[in-house]
N, CA, C, O and CB atoms as a CASP TS submission, in Angstrom:
PFRMAT TS
TARGET T0000
AUTHOR 0000-0000-0000
METHOD Language model
MODEL 1
PARENT N/A
ATOM      1  N   MET     1     -72.590  79.976  48.921  1.00  0.00           N
ATOM      2  CA  MET     1     -72.656  78.655  49.506  1.00  0.00           C
ATOM      3  C   MET     1     -71.440  77.843  49.052  1.00  0.00           C
ATOM      4  O   MET     1     -71.010  77.954  47.904  1.00  0.00           O
ATOM      5  CB  MET     1     -73.977  77.946  49.116  1.00  0.00           C
ATOM      6  N   THR     2     -70.892  77.036  49.949  1.00  0.00           N
ATOM      7  CA  THR     2     -69.744  76.195  49.641  1.00  0.00           C
ATOM      8  C   THR     2     -70.184  74.944  48.906  1.00  0.00           C
ATOM      9  O   THR     2     -71.130  74.273  49.320  1.00  0.00           O
ATOM     10  CB  THR     2     -68.990  75.822  50.917  1.00  0.00           C
ATOM     11  N   GLN     3     -69.497  74.628  47.813  1.00  0.00           N
ATOM     12  CA  GLN     3     -69.791  73.420  47.053  1.00  0.00           C
ATOM     13  C   GLN     3     -69.099  72.241  47.726  1.00  0.00           C
ATOM     14  O   GLN     3     -67.940  72.346  48.128  1.00  0.00           O
ATOM     15  CB  GLN     3     -69.336  73.563  45.569  1.00  0.00           C
ATOM     16  N   VAL     4     -69.800  71.131  47.849  1.00  0.00           N
ATOM     17  CA  VAL     4     -69.257  69.929  48.484  1.00  0.00           C
ATOM     18  C   VAL     4     -69.129  68.834  47.441  1.00  0.00           C
ATOM     19  O   VAL     4     -70.040  68.617  46.642  1.00  0.00           O
ATOM     20  CB  VAL     4     -70.155  69.462  49.666  1.00  0.00           C
ATOM     21  N   SER     5     -68.008  68.150  47.449  1.00  0.00           N
ATOM     22  CA  SER     5     -67.772  67.041  46.538  1.00  0.00           C
ATOM     23  C   SER     5     -67.969  65.740  47.306  1.00  0.00           C
ATOM     24  O   SER     5     -67.278  65.491  48.294  1.00  0.00           O
ATOM     25  CB  SER     5     -66.345  67.114  45.911  1.00  0.00           C
ATOM     26  N   VAL     6     -68.907  64.910  46.859  1.00  0.00           N
ATOM     27  CA  VAL     6     -69.171  63.629  47.505  1.00  0.00           C
ATOM     28  C   VAL     6     -68.863  62.520  46.505  1.00  0.00           C
ATOM     29  O   VAL     6     -69.356  62.533  45.376  1.00  0.00           O
ATOM     30  CB  VAL     6     -70.651  63.538  48.013  1.00  0.00           C
ATOM     31  N   VAL     7     -68.039  61.554  46.934  1.00  0.00           N
ATOM     32  CA  VAL     7     -67.651  60.444  46.069  1.00  0.00           C
ATOM     33  C   VAL     7     -68.142  59.154  46.716  1.00  0.00           C
ATOM     34  O   VAL     7     -67.881  58.904  47.893  1.00  0.00           O
ATOM     35  CB  VAL     7     -66.098  60.409  45.836  1.00  0.00           C
ATOM     36  N   ALA     8     -68.857  58.334  45.937  1.00  0.00           N
ATOM     37  CA  ALA     8     -69.357  57.056  46.439  1.00  0.00           C
ATOM     38  C   ALA     8     -68.192  56.116  46.748  1.00  0.00           C
ATOM     39  O   ALA     8     -67.098  56.306  46.218  1.00  0.00           O
ATOM     40  CB  ALA     8     -70.315  56.407  45.415  1.00  0.00           C
ATOM     41  N   PRO     9     -68.405  55.104  47.597  1.00  0.00           N
ATOM     42  CA  PRO     9     -67.325  54.163  47.939  1.00  0.00           C
ATOM     43  C   PRO     9     -66.651  53.515  46.733  1.00  0.00           C
ATOM     44  O   PRO     9     -65.465  53.192  46.790  1.00  0.00           O
ATOM     45  CB  PRO     9     -67.866  53.086  48.824  1.00  0.00           C
ATOM     46  N   ASP    10     -67.385  53.325  45.656  1.00  0.00           N
ATOM     47  CA  ASP    10     -66.776  52.738  44.451  1.00  0.00           C
ATOM     48  C   ASP    10     -66.620  53.778  43.344  1.00  0.00           C
ATOM     49  O   ASP    10     -66.410  53.423  42.184  1.00  0.00           O
ATOM     50  CB  ASP    10     -67.623  51.558  43.943  1.00  0.00           C
ATOM     51  N   GLY    11     -66.723  55.071  43.701  1.00  0.00           N
ATOM     52  CA  GLY    11     -66.644  56.149  42.723  1.00  0.00           C
ATOM     53  C   GLY    11     -65.242  56.701  42.581  1.00  0.00           C
ATOM     54  O   GLY    11     -64.283  56.136  43.106  1.00  0.00           O
ATOM     55  N   GLY    12     -65.131  57.795  41.876  1.00  0.00           N
ATOM     56  CA  GLY    12     -63.846  58.422  41.623  1.00  0.00           C
ATOM     57  C   GLY    12     -63.166  57.796  40.419  1.00  0.00           C
ATOM     58  O   GLY    12     -63.527  56.707  39.973  1.00  0.00           O
ATOM     59  N   GLU    13     -62.185  58.500  39.910  1.00  0.00           N
ATOM     60  CA  GLU    13     -61.426  57.989  38.770  1.00  0.00           C
ATOM     61  C   GLU    13     -60.401  56.982  39.271  1.00  0.00           C
ATOM     62  O   GLU    13     -59.565  57.321  40.108  1.00  0.00           O
ATOM     63  CB  GLU    13     -60.729  59.147  37.992  1.00  0.00           C
ATOM     64  N   ALA    14     -60.451  55.746  38.774  1.00  0.00           N
ATOM     65  CA  ALA    14     -59.516  54.694  39.186  1.00  0.00           C
ATOM     66  C   ALA    14     -58.376  54.595  38.186  1.00  0.00           C
ATOM     67  O   ALA    14     -58.590  54.598  36.974  1.00  0.00           O
ATOM     68  CB  ALA    14     -60.238  53.333  39.315  1.00  0.00           C
ATOM     69  N   ILE    15     -57.157  54.507  38.715  1.00  0.00           N
ATOM     70  CA  ILE    15     -55.955  54.393  37.893  1.00  0.00           C
ATOM     71  C   ILE    15     -55.146  53.220  38.426  1.00  0.00           C
ATOM     72  O   ILE    15     -54.843  53.173  39.618  1.00  0.00           O
ATOM     73  CB  ILE    15     -55.112  55.724  37.907  1.00  0.00           C
ATOM     74  N   GLN    16     -54.799  52.292  37.581  1.00  0.00           N
ATOM     75  CA  GLN    16     -53.994  51.129  37.960  1.00  0.00           C
ATOM     76  C   GLN    16     -52.574  51.332  37.462  1.00  0.00           C
ATOM     77  O   GLN    16     -52.358  51.485  36.260  1.00  0.00           O
ATOM     78  CB  GLN    16     -54.598  49.810  37.388  1.00  0.00           C
ATOM     79  N   LEU    17     -51.603  51.335  38.368  1.00  0.00           N
ATOM     80  CA  LEU    17     -50.191  51.502  38.027  1.00  0.00           C
ATOM     81  C   LEU    17     -49.452  50.255  38.484  1.00  0.00           C
ATOM     82  O   LEU    17     -48.873  50.239  39.571  1.00  0.00           O
ATOM     83  CB  LEU    17     -49.585  52.794  38.685  1.00  0.00           C
ATOM     84  N   GLY    18     -49.466  49.212  37.665  1.00  0.00           N
ATOM     85  CA  GLY    18     -48.903  47.928  38.090  1.00  0.00           C
ATOM     86  C   GLY    18     -49.730  47.410  39.253  1.00  0.00           C
ATOM     87  O   GLY    18     -50.951  47.309  39.131  1.00  0.00           O
ATOM     88  N   PRO    19     -49.102  47.076  40.383  1.00  0.00           N
ATOM     89  CA  PRO    19     -49.864  46.578  41.528  1.00  0.00           C
ATOM     90  C   PRO    19     -50.487  47.693  42.364  1.00  0.00           C
ATOM     91  O   PRO    19     -51.273  47.413  43.269  1.00  0.00           O
ATOM     92  CB  PRO    19     -48.974  45.736  42.402  1.00  0.00           C
ATOM     93  N   ILE    20     -50.156  48.937  42.081  1.00  0.00           N
ATOM     94  CA  ILE    20     -50.649  50.070  42.853  1.00  0.00           C
ATOM     95  C   ILE    20     -51.951  50.581  42.246  1.00  0.00           C
ATOM     96  O   ILE    20     -52.046  50.798  41.038  1.00  0.00           O
ATOM     97  CB  ILE    20     -49.594  51.198  42.907  1.00  0.00           C
ATOM     98  N   ARG    21     -52.960  50.770  43.111  1.00  0.00           N
ATOM     99  CA  ARG    21     -54.248  51.281  42.649  1.00  0.00           C
ATOM    100  C   ARG    21     -54.455  52.665  43.233  1.00  0.00           C
ATOM    101  O   ARG    21     -54.322  52.868  44.440  1.00  0.00           O
ATOM    102  CB  ARG    21     -55.416  50.329  43.047  1.00  0.00           C
ATOM    103  N   MET    22     -54.781  53.618  42.366  1.00  0.00           N
ATOM    104  CA  MET    22     -55.083  54.976  42.803  1.00  0.00           C
ATOM    105  C   MET    22     -56.536  55.291  42.477  1.00  0.00           C
ATOM    106  O   MET    22     -57.071  54.863  41.454  1.00  0.00           O
ATOM    107  CB  MET    22     -54.130  56.004  42.132  1.00  0.00           C
ATOM    108  N   ARG    23     -57.158  56.049  43.368  1.00  0.00           N
ATOM    109  CA  ARG    23     -58.520  56.502  43.136  1.00  0.00           C
ATOM    110  C   ARG    23     -58.557  57.990  43.441  1.00  0.00           C
ATOM    111  O   ARG    23     -58.277  58.405  44.565  1.00  0.00           O
ATOM    112  CB  ARG    23     -59.557  55.708  44.011  1.00  0.00           C
ATOM    113  N   ILE    24     -58.901  58.792  42.442  1.00  0.00           N
ATOM    114  CA  ILE    24     -58.947  60.244  42.605  1.00  0.00           C
ATOM    115  C   ILE    24     -60.314  60.599  43.188  1.00  0.00           C
ATOM    116  O   ILE    24     -61.347  60.358  42.563  1.00  0.00           O
ATOM    117  CB  ILE    24     -58.693  60.991  41.235  1.00  0.00           C
ATOM    118  N   LEU    25     -60.309  61.170  44.385  1.00  0.00           N
ATOM    119  CA  LEU    25     -61.548  61.545  45.065  1.00  0.00           C
ATOM    120  C   LEU    25     -61.890  63.017  44.852  1.00  0.00           C
ATOM    121  O   LEU    25     -63.065  63.381  44.797  1.00  0.00           O
ATOM    122  CB  LEU    25     -61.436  61.252  46.555  1.00  0.00           C
ATOM    123  N   GLU    26     -60.884  63.849  44.733  1.00  0.00           N
ATOM    124  CA  GLU    26     -61.067  65.279  44.447  1.00  0.00           C
ATOM    125  C   GLU    26     -59.887  65.723  43.607  1.00  0.00           C
ATOM    126  O   GLU    26     -58.741  65.663  44.052  1.00  0.00           O
ATOM    127  CB  GLU    26     -61.183  66.137  45.769  1.00  0.00           C
ATOM    128  N   ASP    27     -60.166  66.168  42.397  1.00  0.00           N
ATOM    129  CA  ASP    27     -59.072  66.568  41.501  1.00  0.00           C
ATOM    130  C   ASP    27     -58.772  68.059  41.555  1.00  0.00           C
ATOM    131  O   ASP    27     -57.933  68.550  40.800  1.00  0.00           O
ATOM    132  CB  ASP    27     -59.403  66.180  40.083  1.00  0.00           C
ATOM    133  N   GLY    28     -59.440  68.772  42.426  1.00  0.00           N
ATOM    134  CA  GLY    28     -59.200  70.208  42.575  1.00  0.00           C
ATOM    135  C   GLY    28     -60.253  71.089  41.938  1.00  0.00           C
ATOM    136  O   GLY    28     -60.264  72.298  42.171  1.00  0.00           O
ATOM    137  N   ARG    29     -61.133  70.516  41.143  1.00  0.00           N
ATOM    138  CA  ARG    29     -62.143  71.326  40.454  1.00  0.00           C
ATOM    139  C   ARG    29     -63.081  72.049  41.414  1.00  0.00           C
ATOM    140  O   ARG    29     -63.506  73.169  41.130  1.00  0.00           O
ATOM    141  CB  ARG    29     -62.952  70.452  39.526  1.00  0.00           C
ATOM    142  N   THR    30     -63.412  71.427  42.547  1.00  0.00           N
ATOM    143  CA  THR    30     -64.356  72.072  43.473  1.00  0.00           C
ATOM    144  C   THR    30     -63.650  72.819  44.602  1.00  0.00           C
ATOM    145  O   THR    30     -64.315  73.337  45.500  1.00  0.00           O
ATOM    146  CB  THR    30     -65.295  71.032  44.065  1.00  0.00           C
ATOM    147  N   THR    31     -62.320  72.885  44.576  1.00  0.00           N
ATOM    148  CA  THR    31     -61.566  73.587  45.622  1.00  0.00           C
ATOM    149  C   THR    31     -60.731  74.725  45.061  1.00  0.00           C
ATOM    150  O   THR    31     -59.829  75.225  45.734  1.00  0.00           O
ATOM    151  CB  THR    31     -60.667  72.614  46.362  1.00  0.00           C
ATOM    152  N   GLY    32     -61.021  75.137  43.835  1.00  0.00           N
ATOM    153  CA  GLY    32     -60.206  76.169  43.215  1.00  0.00           C
ATOM    154  C   GLY    32     -58.772  75.696  43.008  1.00  0.00           C
ATOM    155  O   GLY    32     -57.839  76.498  42.975  1.00  0.00           O
ATOM    156  N   HIS    33     -58.611  74.392  42.869  1.00  0.00           N
ATOM    157  CA  HIS    33     -57.304  73.741  42.689  1.00  0.00           C
ATOM    158  C   HIS    33     -56.363  73.997  43.871  1.00  0.00           C
ATOM    159  O   HIS    33     -55.141  73.978  43.721  1.00  0.00           O
ATOM    160  CB  HIS    33     -56.649  74.230  41.396  1.00  0.00           C
ATOM    161  N   ARG    34     -56.952  74.237  45.051  1.00  0.00           N
ATOM    162  CA  ARG    34     -56.153  74.393  46.265  1.00  0.00           C
ATOM    163  C   ARG    34     -55.915  73.062  46.960  1.00  0.00           C
ATOM    164  O   ARG    34     -54.970  72.922  47.737  1.00  0.00           O
ATOM    165  CB  ARG    34     -56.832  75.357  47.221  1.00  0.00           C
ATOM    166  N   LEU    35     -56.785  72.068  46.676  1.00  0.00           N
ATOM    167  CA  LEU    35     -56.686  70.779  47.360  1.00  0.00           C
ATOM    168  C   LEU    35     -57.121  69.665  46.419  1.00  0.00           C
ATOM    169  O   LEU    35     -58.134  69.786  45.730  1.00  0.00           O
ATOM    170  CB  LEU    35     -57.546  70.768  48.650  1.00  0.00           C
ATOM    171  N   GLY    36     -56.373  68.610  46.391  1.00  0.00           N
ATOM    172  CA  GLY    36     -56.732  67.394  45.676  1.00  0.00           C
ATOM    173  C   GLY    36     -56.621  66.234  46.653  1.00  0.00           C
ATOM    174  O   GLY    36     -55.789  66.262  47.561  1.00  0.00           O
ATOM    175  N   VAL    37     -57.447  65.222  46.474  1.00  0.00           N
ATOM    176  CA  VAL    37     -57.443  64.084  47.390  1.00  0.00           C
ATOM    177  C   VAL    37     -57.448  62.795  46.578  1.00  0.00           C
ATOM    178  O   VAL    37     -58.257  62.621  45.667  1.00  0.00           O
ATOM    179  CB  VAL    37     -58.663  64.135  48.355  1.00  0.00           C
ATOM    180  N   GLY    38     -56.541  61.907  46.921  1.00  0.00           N
ATOM    181  CA  GLY    38     -56.485  60.606  46.271  1.00  0.00           C
ATOM    182  C   GLY    38     -56.298  59.507  47.288  1.00  0.00           C
ATOM    183  O   GLY    38     -55.692  59.716  48.339  1.00  0.00           O
ATOM    184  N   GLU    39     -56.815  58.347  46.978  1.00  0.00           N
ATOM    185  CA  GLU    39     -56.628  57.154  47.798  1.00  0.00           C
ATOM    186  C   GLU    39     -55.676  56.240  47.038  1.00  0.00           C
ATOM    187  O   GLU    39     -55.927  55.901  45.882  1.00  0.00           O
ATOM    188  CB  GLU    39     -58.002  56.433  48.113  1.00  0.00           C
ATOM    189  N   ILE    40     -54.595  55.845  47.678  1.00  0.00           N
ATOM    190  CA  ILE    40     -53.601  55.000  47.031  1.00  0.00           C
ATOM    191  C   ILE    40     -53.491  53.706  47.829  1.00  0.00           C
ATOM    192  O   ILE    40     -53.246  53.725  49.035  1.00  0.00           O
ATOM    193  CB  ILE    40     -52.214  55.724  46.927  1.00  0.00           C
ATOM    194  N   THR    41     -53.675  52.586  47.143  1.00  0.00           N
ATOM    195  CA  THR    41     -53.561  51.278  47.770  1.00  0.00           C
ATOM    196  C   THR    41     -52.293  50.616  47.251  1.00  0.00           C
ATOM    197  O   THR    41     -52.158  50.345  46.058  1.00  0.00           O
ATOM    198  CB  THR    41     -54.819  50.395  47.486  1.00  0.00           C
ATOM    199  N   ILE    42     -51.359  50.360  48.179  1.00  0.00           N
ATOM    200  CA  ILE    42     -50.077  49.751  47.824  1.00  0.00           C
ATOM    201  C   ILE    42     -49.992  48.403  48.536  1.00  0.00           C
ATOM    202  O   ILE    42     -49.970  48.366  49.766  1.00  0.00           O
ATOM    203  CB  ILE    42     -48.864  50.682  48.214  1.00  0.00           C
ATOM    204  N   PRO    43     -49.946  47.301  47.797  1.00  0.00           N
ATOM    205  CA  PRO    43     -49.865  45.988  48.423  1.00  0.00           C
ATOM    206  C   PRO    43     -48.575  45.838  49.245  1.00  0.00           C
ATOM    207  O   PRO    43     -47.563  46.459  48.920  1.00  0.00           O
ATOM    208  CB  PRO    43     -49.942  44.890  47.355  1.00  0.00           C
ATOM    209  N   PRO    44     -48.604  45.020  50.305  1.00  0.00           N
ATOM    210  CA  PRO    44     -47.399  44.783  51.101  1.00  0.00           C
ATOM    211  C   PRO    44     -46.243  44.311  50.225  1.00  0.00           C
ATOM    212  O   PRO    44     -46.436  43.525  49.298  1.00  0.00           O
ATOM    213  CB  PRO    44     -47.680  43.753  52.198  1.00  0.00           C
ATOM    214  N   GLY    45     -45.043  44.797  50.526  1.00  0.00           N
ATOM    215  CA  GLY    45     -43.856  44.399  49.782  1.00  0.00           C
ATOM    216  C   GLY    45     -43.653  45.130  48.475  1.00  0.00           C
ATOM    217  O   GLY    45     -42.675  44.873  47.774  1.00  0.00           O
ATOM    218  N   THR    46     -44.554  46.037  48.129  1.00  0.00           N
ATOM    219  CA  THR    46     -44.454  46.794  46.877  1.00  0.00           C
ATOM    220  C   THR    46     -43.757  48.118  47.148  1.00  0.00           C
ATOM    221  O   THR    46     -44.069  48.803  48.122  1.00  0.00           O
ATOM    222  CB  THR    46     -45.859  47.032  46.249  1.00  0.00           C
ATOM    223  N   ALA    47     -42.821  48.474  46.293  1.00  0.00           N
ATOM    224  CA  ALA    47     -42.154  49.771  46.422  1.00  0.00           C
ATOM    225  C   ALA    47     -43.171  50.881  46.163  1.00  0.00           C
ATOM    226  O   ALA    47     -44.056  50.737  45.319  1.00  0.00           O
ATOM    227  CB  ALA    47     -40.945  49.884  45.436  1.00  0.00           C
ATOM    228  N   GLY    48     -43.043  51.966  46.879  1.00  0.00           N
ATOM    229  CA  GLY    48     -43.929  53.112  46.670  1.00  0.00           C
ATOM    230  C   GLY    48     -43.542  53.876  45.422  1.00  0.00           C
ATOM    231  O   GLY    48     -42.738  53.397  44.622  1.00  0.00           O
ATOM    232  N   PRO    49     -44.105  55.055  45.247  1.00  0.00           N
ATOM    233  CA  PRO    49     -43.793  55.836  44.053  1.00  0.00           C
ATOM    234  C   PRO    49     -42.331  56.265  44.041  1.00  0.00           C
ATOM    235  O   PRO    49     -41.722  56.407  45.101  1.00  0.00           O
ATOM    236  CB  PRO    49     -44.699  57.062  43.969  1.00  0.00           C
ATOM    237  N   PRO    50     -41.759  56.473  42.859  1.00  0.00           N
ATOM    238  CA  PRO    50     -40.376  56.933  42.788  1.00  0.00           C
ATOM    239  C   PRO    50     -40.261  58.367  43.304  1.00  0.00           C
ATOM    240  O   PRO    50     -41.253  59.092  43.380  1.00  0.00           O
ATOM    241  CB  PRO    50     -39.848  56.839  41.345  1.00  0.00           C
ATOM    242  N   GLN    51     -39.053  58.759  43.651  1.00  0.00           N
ATOM    243  CA  GLN    51     -38.829  60.128  44.097  1.00  0.00           C
ATOM    244  C   GLN    51     -39.256  61.071  42.980  1.00  0.00           C
ATOM    245  O   GLN    51     -38.916  60.864  41.815  1.00  0.00           O
ATOM    246  CB  GLN    51     -37.336  60.361  44.491  1.00  0.00           C
ATOM    247  N   HIS    52     -40.002  62.107  43.345  1.00  0.00           N
ATOM    248  CA  HIS    52     -40.492  63.064  42.356  1.00  0.00           C
ATOM    249  C   HIS    52     -40.792  64.387  43.048  1.00  0.00           C
ATOM    250  O   HIS    52     -40.727  64.486  44.273  1.00  0.00           O
ATOM    251  CB  HIS    52     -41.756  62.522  41.631  1.00  0.00           C
ATOM    252  N   ARG    53     -41.117  65.394  42.262  1.00  0.00           N
ATOM    253  CA  ARG    53     -41.480  66.680  42.818  1.00  0.00           C
ATOM    254  C   ARG    53     -42.649  67.260  42.043  1.00  0.00           C
ATOM    255  O   ARG    53     -42.882  66.916  40.884  1.00  0.00           O
ATOM    256  CB  ARG    53     -40.284  67.640  42.800  1.00  0.00           C
ATOM    257  N   HIS    54     -43.379  68.146  42.705  1.00  0.00           N
ATOM    258  CA  HIS    54     -44.489  68.851  42.082  1.00  0.00           C
ATOM    259  C   HIS    54     -44.149  70.341  42.110  1.00  0.00           C
ATOM    260  O   HIS    54     -43.967  70.919  43.181  1.00  0.00           O
ATOM    261  CB  HIS    54     -45.855  68.551  42.816  1.00  0.00           C
ATOM    262  N   GLY    55     -44.066  70.947  40.955  1.00  0.00           N
ATOM    263  CA  GLY    55     -43.725  72.357  40.878  1.00  0.00           C
ATOM    264  C   GLY    55     -44.871  73.296  41.204  1.00  0.00           C
ATOM    265  O   GLY    55     -44.637  74.461  41.526  1.00  0.00           O
ATOM    266  N   GLN    56     -46.108  72.817  41.128  1.00  0.00           N
ATOM    267  CA  GLN    56     -47.267  73.680  41.310  1.00  0.00           C
ATOM    268  C   GLN    56     -47.977  73.520  42.651  1.00  0.00           C
ATOM    269  O   GLN    56     -48.809  74.355  43.006  1.00  0.00           O
ATOM    270  CB  GLN    56     -48.233  73.425  40.223  1.00  0.00           C
ATOM    271  N   HIS    57     -47.665  72.459  43.405  1.00  0.00           N
ATOM    272  CA  HIS    57     -48.396  72.235  44.655  1.00  0.00           C
ATOM    273  C   HIS    57     -47.595  71.368  45.622  1.00  0.00           C
ATOM    274  O   HIS    57     -46.604  70.742  45.245  1.00  0.00           O
ATOM    275  CB  HIS    57     -49.749  71.581  44.368  1.00  0.00           C
ATOM    276  N   ASP    58     -48.042  71.346  46.868  1.00  0.00           N
ATOM    277  CA  ASP    58     -47.446  70.499  47.892  1.00  0.00           C
ATOM    278  C   ASP    58     -48.117  69.139  47.875  1.00  0.00           C
ATOM    279  O   ASP    58     -49.176  68.964  47.271  1.00  0.00           O
ATOM    280  CB  ASP    58     -47.565  71.147  49.286  1.00  0.00           C
ATOM    281  N   GLU    59     -47.496  68.182  48.540  1.00  0.00           N
ATOM    282  CA  GLU    59     -48.062  66.839  48.627  1.00  0.00           C
ATOM    283  C   GLU    59     -47.909  66.346  50.059  1.00  0.00           C
ATOM    284  O   GLU    59     -46.854  66.520  50.669  1.00  0.00           O
ATOM    285  CB  GLU    59     -47.370  65.862  47.619  1.00  0.00           C
ATOM    286  N   GLY    60     -48.945  65.739  50.587  1.00  0.00           N
ATOM    287  CA  GLY    60     -48.903  65.183  51.931  1.00  0.00           C
ATOM    288  C   GLY    60     -49.546  63.811  51.939  1.00  0.00           C
ATOM    289  O   GLY    60     -50.283  63.454  51.020  1.00  0.00           O
ATOM    290  N   PHE    61     -49.265  63.047  52.976  1.00  0.00           N
ATOM    291  CA  PHE    61     -49.785  61.685  53.063  1.00  0.00           C
ATOM    292  C   PHE    61     -50.395  61.421  54.436  1.00  0.00           C
ATOM    293  O   PHE    61     -49.898  61.901  55.455  1.00  0.00           O
ATOM    294  CB  PHE    61     -48.674  60.669  52.774  1.00  0.00           C
ATOM    295  N   VAL    62     -51.458  60.664  54.441  1.00  0.00           N
ATOM    296  CA  VAL    62     -52.036  60.109  55.656  1.00  0.00           C
ATOM    297  C   VAL    62     -52.090  58.616  55.415  1.00  0.00           C
ATOM    298  O   VAL    62     -52.663  58.173  54.420  1.00  0.00           O
ATOM    299  CB  VAL    62     -53.469  60.720  55.991  1.00  0.00           C
ATOM    300  N   GLY    63     -51.507  57.836  56.302  1.00  0.00           N
ATOM    301  CA  GLY    63     -51.407  56.400  56.060  1.00  0.00           C
ATOM    302  C   GLY    63     -52.266  55.590  57.012  1.00  0.00           C
ATOM    303  O   GLY    63     -52.682  56.058  58.072  1.00  0.00           O
ATOM    304  N   GLY    64     -52.512  54.378  56.601  1.00  0.00           N
ATOM    305  CA  GLY    64     -53.268  53.453  57.424  1.00  0.00           C
ATOM    306  C   GLY    64     -53.089  52.043  56.897  1.00  0.00           C
ATOM    307  O   GLY    64     -52.678  51.835  55.755  1.00  0.00           O
ATOM    308  N   VAL    65     -53.398  51.099  57.731  1.00  0.00           N
ATOM    309  CA  VAL    65     -53.346  49.694  57.336  1.00  0.00           C
ATOM    310  C   VAL    65     -54.774  49.188  57.354  1.00  0.00           C
ATOM    311  O   VAL    65     -55.518  49.409  58.310  1.00  0.00           O
ATOM    312  CB  VAL    65     -52.413  48.842  58.284  1.00  0.00           C
ATOM    313  N   ARG    66     -55.142  48.506  56.285  1.00  0.00           N
ATOM    314  CA  ARG    66     -56.517  48.051  56.155  1.00  0.00           C
ATOM    315  C   ARG    66     -56.527  46.572  55.823  1.00  0.00           C
ATOM    316  O   ARG    66     -55.727  46.107  55.011  1.00  0.00           O
ATOM    317  CB  ARG    66     -57.269  48.858  55.078  1.00  0.00           C
ATOM    318  N   ASP    67     -57.417  45.844  56.438  1.00  0.00           N
ATOM    319  CA  ASP    67     -57.605  44.412  56.143  1.00  0.00           C
ATOM    320  C   ASP    67     -56.309  43.627  56.287  1.00  0.00           C
ATOM    321  O   ASP    67     -55.983  42.815  55.423  1.00  0.00           O
ATOM    322  CB  ASP    67     -58.157  44.231  54.730  1.00  0.00           C
ATOM    323  N   ARG    68     -55.581  43.852  57.345  1.00  0.00           N
ATOM    324  CA  ARG    68     -54.322  43.167  57.557  1.00  0.00           C
ATOM    325  C   ARG    68     -54.502  42.095  58.632  1.00  0.00           C
ATOM    326  O   ARG    68     -54.992  42.373  59.726  1.00  0.00           O
ATOM    327  CB  ARG    68     -53.212  44.169  57.955  1.00  0.00           C
ATOM    328  N   ALA    69     -54.116  40.915  58.315  1.00  0.00           N
ATOM    329  CA  ALA    69     -54.214  39.807  59.264  1.00  0.00           C
ATOM    330  C   ALA    69     -52.821  39.272  59.561  1.00  0.00           C
ATOM    331  O   ALA    69     -51.994  39.132  58.660  1.00  0.00           O
ATOM    332  CB  ALA    69     -55.128  38.680  58.711  1.00  0.00           C
ATOM    333  N   VAL    70     -52.571  38.977  60.817  1.00  0.00           N
ATOM    334  CA  VAL    70     -51.298  38.393  61.223  1.00  0.00           C
ATOM    335  C   VAL    70     -51.582  37.002  61.746  1.00  0.00           C
ATOM    336  O   VAL    70     -52.386  36.832  62.662  1.00  0.00           O
ATOM    337  CB  VAL    70     -50.572  39.268  62.300  1.00  0.00           C
ATOM    338  N   HIS    71     -50.931  36.011  61.175  1.00  0.00           N
ATOM    339  CA  HIS    71     -51.134  34.618  61.580  1.00  0.00           C
ATOM    340  C   HIS    71     -49.854  34.099  62.222  1.00  0.00           C
ATOM    341  O   HIS    71     -48.766  34.243  61.664  1.00  0.00           O
ATOM    342  CB  HIS    71     -51.543  33.729  60.363  1.00  0.00           C
ATOM    343  N   ARG    72     -49.991  33.508  63.375  1.00  0.00           N
ATOM    344  CA  ARG    72     -48.852  32.879  64.029  1.00  0.00           C
ATOM    345  C   ARG    72     -49.175  31.406  64.225  1.00  0.00           C
ATOM    346  O   ARG    72     -50.262  31.048  64.678  1.00  0.00           O
ATOM    347  CB  ARG    72     -48.518  33.571  65.390  1.00  0.00           C
ATOM    348  N   GLY    73     -48.211  30.560  63.876  1.00  0.00           N
ATOM    349  CA  GLY    73     -48.525  29.136  63.942  1.00  0.00           C
ATOM    350  C   GLY    73     -47.632  28.335  64.784  1.00  0.00           C
ATOM    351  O   GLY    73     -47.816  27.123  64.902  1.00  0.00           O
TER
END
């Protein structure tokens, strides 16, 4: 049987890196370290992570905008 990892909306390991908030949803323990999943919240105008590389795995991103309001006056 396949093991499923379920993380509550306020669950996961939270890491604060200055204004950037990371939440680890899957650290690889239940996927044989084939897949890890994290949620990264970067406030508008904040630089993203510095250029880096991972020697043991690939990295991919899925982006979205959440709770964004545009006001015109």
